[in-house]
C-alpha positions in Angstrom: 0.0 0.0 0.0 1.4 3.4 -1.0 2.5 5.7 1.8 0.8 9.1 2.3 3.6 11.5 3.1 1.3 14.0 4.7 -0.1 11.3 7.0 3.5 10.1 7.8 4.3 13.6 9.2 0.9 14.1 10.7 0.1 17.3 8.8 -2.7 18.3 6.4 -2.2 18.7 2.7 -2.4 22.4 3.0 0.3 22.6 5.7 2.8 25.4 5.5 6.6 24.8 5.1 7.0 25.8 8.7 4.4 23.3 9.9 6.0 20.5 7.9 9.5 21.4 9.2 8.3 21.5 12.8 6.5 18.1 12.4 9.6 16.5 10.9 11.9 17.7 13.6 9.6 16.5 16.4 9.2 13.1 14.8 12.8 12.7 13.8 13.9 13.4 17.4 11.4 10.9 18.8 12.3 8.1 16.4 16.0 8.7 15.8 18.1 5.5 16.0 20.3 7.0 18.6 17.3 7.5 20.9 15.8 4.1 20.1 18.8 1.7 19.8 18.1 -1.8 18.4 14.5 -0.8 17.7 13.8 -2.0 14.1 10.3 -0.6 14.0 11.4 2.9 15.1 14.3 2.7 12.6 12.0 1.9 9.7 9.6 4.7 10.8 12.6 7.1 10.9 13.4 6.3 7.3 9.8 6.9 6.3 9.8 10.2 8.1 12.9 11.3 6.2 11.5 10.1 2.9 8.3 12.1 3.5 10.2 15.2 4.5 12.5 14.9 1.6 9.6 15.3 -0.8 7.3 17.7 1.1 10.1 20.1 2.0 11.0 20.6 -1.7 8.5 22.9 -3.4 9.0 21.2 -6.9 8.8 17.7 -5.6 5.8 18.5 -3.4 4.0 20.0 -6.4 4.6 16.8 -8.4 3.5 14.6 -5.4 0.3 16.6 -5.0 -0.6 16.1 -8.6 0.6 12.5 -9.3 0.7 10.9 -5.8 2.9 7.8 -5.5 3.9 8.2 -9.2 5.4 11.7 -8.6 8.9 10.5 -9.6 7.6 9.8 -13.1 5.9 13.3 -13.4 8.3 14.4 -16.2 7.4 11.3 -18.3 3.7 12.1 -17.9 4.1 15.7 -18.8 6.4 15.0 -21.7 3.8 12.8 -23.2 1.5 15.8 -23.6 4.0 18.2 -25.1 5.2 18.7 -28.7 6.8 15.3 -29.2 6.0 12.8 -31.9 5.8 9.0 -32.0 8.1 8.1 -34.9 9.4 4.9 -36.5 11.5 4.0 -39.5 11.9 0.8 -41.5 15.4 1.7 -42.4 17.3 0.5 -39.4 17.5 0.2 -35.6 18.7 3.8 -35.0 15.1 4.9 -34.1 12.9 2.3 -32.6 9.1 2.1 -33.0 7.3 4.1 -30.4 10.4 6.0 -29.3 9.8 9.6 -28.1 11.8 12.0 -30.2 12.1 15.8 -30.5 10.5 16.9 -33.7 13.5 19.1 -34.5 15.8 16.1 -34.2 13.8 14.0 -36.7 13.5 16.8 -39.3 17.0 18.0 -38.7 18.5 15.3 -40.8 16.6 16.4 -43.9 18.5 19.6 -44.9 16.6 22.9 -44.6 13.4 21.2 -43.5 15.0 20.8 -40.1 15.7 24.5 -39.9 12.2 25.4 -41.0 10.2 23.1 -38.8 12.2 22.1 -35.8 15.4 24.2 -35.6 18.9 22.9 -36.3 19.6 19.3 -35.4 22.0 18.9 -32.5 25.5 19.2 -33.9 27.1 20.1 -30.6 27.4 18.0 -27.5 24.7 18.9 -24.9 25.4 18.9 -21.2 22.7 17.8 -18.9 21.9 18.2 -15.2 20.7 15.4 -12.9 19.4 16.2 -9.4 20.7 14.0 -6.6 19.8 13.9 -2.9 22.2 12.9 -0.2 22.1 12.8 3.6 24.3 15.0 5.7 26.3 11.9 6.8 26.9 11.1 3.1 27.9 14.7 2.4 30.4 14.4 5.3 32.0 11.1 4.1 31.2 11.1 0.4 28.8 8.8 -1.4 28.3 6.6 -4.4 25.3 6.6 -6.7 24.4 4.3 -9.6 22.9 6.1 -12.5 21.3 4.9 -15.7 22.6 6.9 -18.7 21.7 6.7 -22.4 24.1 4.7 -24.5 25.1 5.4 -28.1 22.7 3.0 -29.6 19.4 3.9 -27.8 20.2 1.5 -24.9 21.0 2.4 -21.3 24.0 1.5 -19.1 24.8 1.7 -15.5 27.3 4.4 -14.3 28.8 4.5 -10.9 29.4 8.0 -9.7 31.4 9.2 -6.7 30.0 12.2 -4.8 32.9 13.9 -3.0 32.9 14.6 0.8 32.0 18.2 1.6 29.3 18.8 -1.0 26.5 21.1 0.0 23.1 22.0 -1.5 23.8 23.5 -4.9 27.1 21.8 -5.4 27.6 20.5 -9.0 29.6 17.3 -9.6 30.9 17.1 -13.2 31.1 13.7 -15.0 32.9 14.4 -18.3 31.5 12.9 -21.5 28.3 11.5 -20.0 25.8 14.1 -21.3 23.4 13.9 -24.2 24.9 12.7 -27.4 24.7 14.8 -30.6 24.1 13.3 -34.1 27.9 13.3 -34.7 28.4 11.1 -31.7 30.0 13.6 -29.4 28.8 13.9 -25.8 28.5 16.8 -23.4 29.0 16.5 -19.7 26.7 15.3 -17.0 26.3 17.5 -13.9 24.9 16.1 -10.7 23.2 19.0 -8.8 23.3 18.1 -5.1 20.7 18.7 -2.5 21.6 17.8 1.1 18.7 16.6 3.2 18.1 18.2 6.6 19.5 16.4 9.7 17.6 15.7 12.9 20.5 16.7 15.1 22.7 19.1 13.1 22.1 22.4 11.4 24.5 23.2 8.6 25.8 26.7 7.7 28.4 26.5 5.1 31.2 24.2 6.4 30.1 24.7 10.0 27.6 22.6 12.0 25.4 23.6 14.9 24.0 21.3 17.5 22.1 21.5 20.9 23.6 19.9 24.0 21.2 19.2 26.9 22.8 19.5 30.3 21.4 19.2 33.8 20.9 22.5 35.7 23.9 21.9 38.1 26.5 21.6 35.4 26.3 25.1 33.9 25.8 26.6 37.4 28.8 24.9 39.0 30.8 24.1 35.8 31.7 20.7 34.6 32.3 18.4 31.7 29.7 17.4 29.1 29.8 15.0 26.2 29.1 16.5 22.7 28.1 14.2 19.8 29.8 15.4 16.6 29.0 14.1 13.2 31.8 11.6 13.3 32.8 11.2 17.0 32.0 12.2 20.6 34.1 14.9 22.3 34.3 16.3 25.8 33.4 20.0 26.4 34.3 21.8 29.6 31.7 24.3 30.7 32.8 27.1 33.0 30.8 27.9 36.1 28.0 30.3 35.3 27.4 29.2 31.8 24.1 30.6 30.5 21.3 28.8 28.7 21.7 29.2 25.0 25.4 30.0 25.2 27.4 28.6 22.3 30.9 27.0 22.3 33.1 26.5 19.3 34.8 23.2 18.7 37.3 23.8 16.0 37.8 21.4 13.1 34.7 19.2 13.9 32.5 20.5 11.1 32.1 19.5 7.5 35.1 18.8 5.1 36.0 21.7 2.9 35.7 21.1 -0.8 38.8 21.7 -3.0 38.8 24.3 -5.8 36.7 22.1 -8.1 33.8 19.9 -7.1 34.4 17.9 -10.3 37.8 16.8 -9.0 36.0 14.6 -6.5 38.3 15.6 -3.7 37.9 17.5 -0.4 40.9 19.5 1.0 42.7 17.0 3.3 42.3 17.7 7.0 40.5 21.0 6.4 37.1 21.1 8.1 34.7 23.7 9.4 33.8 24.0 13.0 31.1 22.5 15.3 29.1 24.9 17.5 27.5 23.5 20.6 24.5 25.4 22.0 23.8 24.7 25.7 20.2 23.8 26.5 19.7 23.6 30.3 17.5 20.7 31.3 15.4 21.6 34.3 14.2 18.9 36.8 10.6 17.8 36.2 10.0 16.5 39.7 11.5 17.7 43.0 11.7 15.8 46.2 11.3 17.6 49.5 15.0 18.0 50.0 15.6 19.4 46.5 12.6 21.8 46.8 14.1 23.0 50.1 17.4 23.7 48.5 15.8 25.7 45.7 13.8 27.7 48.3 17.1 28.6 50.0 18.5 29.7 46.6 15.4 31.8 46.1 15.8 33.5 49.5 19.4 34.5 48.7 18.3 35.9 45.3 20.1 33.3 43.2 
């Protein structure tokens, strides 16, 4: 049975971006694998929540989903079927198969001036194409691999393994030379992967820097003490000075995202160069007080603490 992304996040179909984002963060925190270790059901639900937010947080994807439902990923195929394209076949050879969708200009372009009159010039130059690709923040940190289906030279398709370098951000373009759309003379343009990094339940990204909240008991910021901060790749200890305020931010140098080199297409991040991690203190107040604890707080109140 197809999943209803709106139902997964518990929002209405008319929900605003803010309502969708708020619902996602609440559910992601509740069902995150770190909060529910060894809970397969919660892990599966966490994946569904991310998949739903991935679509509904993207205006273009959401528009397609609202129109085509579970078939939203094939929206371009549906729309292309209704635009100026022709169904064409030839008995001369296998270069154009029966029922193949072809641009009218491409068909007429091979017949001298007719192509210029009716469909514009046939493609004589290689054409570069763009392909959107989504990655998680963890994949953007460590790099990722994607398997793509690209058009072959004879109307077939082949599998292409592509490496997405560590450090990519939303809007990064990864260039794969010679894998674009072929022209009639056989030359190919380039393929560009346009990256979108999905939001993370724990970290907020700003450039190469990461921001995270660290919950601490009331006594630690008051008296000072050591707390554990979960970075994207490891845990580190942070020493809070006495009198630390709620919301105060501490910088942990070199624990952010890898910095990309001069060219994303090189597939390399700059070695050992990373942004920073900023830890925001969130004081966790006690929910229940015993008589002794209440008495101590009353004493603090009397001295004006």
